[in-house]
N, C-alpha and C positions, 0 to 999 in steps of 0.2 A: 536749282532744280526742284520742283514741286514733286514730293514723294506721294502725294495723292493720286498723281497721274499714273505712276508705275502701279499702285495698289488697284486702281480701276482697271487698267489694261489686264493686269493679272487675274482679276475677278471676271472679265468679260471674254477674254480669249483663251480657249482651251486648246493646247497643241494636238493637232491630228496627225496621224501617220499617214492618211491618203487623202488626196485632194478630192471633193466631191465631183461627179460628173455631169450633173445637172445645172451647174453654174450658181448654186445658191450655197452660201456660206453662212453658217450659223453663228451669232454671237451672243453669248450668254443665253438666257432662257427665253427673251421675248424680242429679241432684234435679229434682223438679218440683212445682208448685202446680197443683191442680185448683180452678177457680174455678166457682162455681155463682151465678147471678144470681137473687135471690128479688125478685119484682115483688109488692109489697104496698102499693101507692100511691106518692106521689110522695117521701116521705121515710122513710127508715129511721133512727130515733133510737138504737137500741141492739140489741145481740146478745149472746147468751150461750149457750154450749154446755153441755148436761147433764154432769155428772160422767163418766158412761159414754161419752159422745161419740155417742150414738145419736139424740139431740134437739137442735134448735136454738131457742132462744126469740128472737123478733123483736119489737120494739116500733116501731110505725109511726105515721105522722101521724094515723091514723083512731082513735086512743087504745085501739086493740085490742093485745092480747098474742096473737101468733100462735105455735104452737109446731109445728114441722116435723120429721118423722120423717126422720132421715138415714141409715137403715140400707142404703138402696138408693144405690149411687154414681151411677146414672145419672139417675134420676128421684125427687126429694124429694116426700113428701106432706104436705099441711099437714093435721096432726091438730085442730088448735085455732085459732079465729080469732075471738075474742069479747072484749068488754069484760069486765074483771075483776068479779066480783060479790061483794057484802058478806057478812056484815053489817060496815060500817065501823064503828069504835067511836066515835072521836071526829073522824076526818077521812078523807079517802081520797085515793088518788092519781088525779089527773085525766088527765093526759096522760104518758105513761110516757117517761122519758129515760134511765133506767138500769135495768139488769137485773143481778142477781148469783144464779147457780144454784148453790147448795151442796150439800153431801151429803144434806141432809133437807130443804131448802126452797128456795122461789124468793123473791127480794125483788125488788120493783119500787118505784121511786121516780121522782120528776120534779116536776111541779107539782101543788099541792093540799095542801101542807104535812103530808104524811104519806108513809111508807114502807109498803107492804103485804106482809105475810109470806104466800105461798100454799103450798098443798100442791103437791108435784111431779108428781101425777098428775091425769088428767082428772076432773073439769072444772075444775081448778086453782082451788078456792075460797080466798077470803081466811080465813086462820086468825087472823091477828093484825095490828093496825095499830100502828105507832110513831109518835106525835106529840108535839109539833110538831117539824118538821124542817126547815121552809122549802124552798126549791128544792133538789132532791137530783139531782146531775150525776154522781156517781160512787159505787159501792158495791163492796164485795168480801168474801166470807166468808173467815175464817181457815180454811185447809185442816183437815179432819178435827174442826172444832169448830162450834159454833152461834154463834160470835161474828161478828157483821156490822159492818163499817167503814162508815159512812154519811158521805159528803162532799158 
């Protein structure tokens, strides 16, 4: 364990008695975190930023993929909130538990023994399905490539 991390955290984060009501959390003297709460049901299983940072993909308990426009800092607009639509080739992703947003594609996985590769633009159609995968809890694109790690 690197003790420098503990010292850094202790110097940056100060205990607060009350949470701020405006969604801004102060970290140290010059850093801040802005928190947006996205209410899309009871559970959010996974989130992933688009490479340009202008959209956020959200997988929720309703088995939908929501895509949120984040270009406005005050109010984010939901641009898409639907079940992904086929044609699934051999299987499909039923309940999304993992999202990976790469340079050219969005990958979604979870239950259903498949990873679905989607176009990164509305209406986010399934372009390809990778099967069999078993349960998929984690994925990541190798930056700058079309190589996807599925775990």
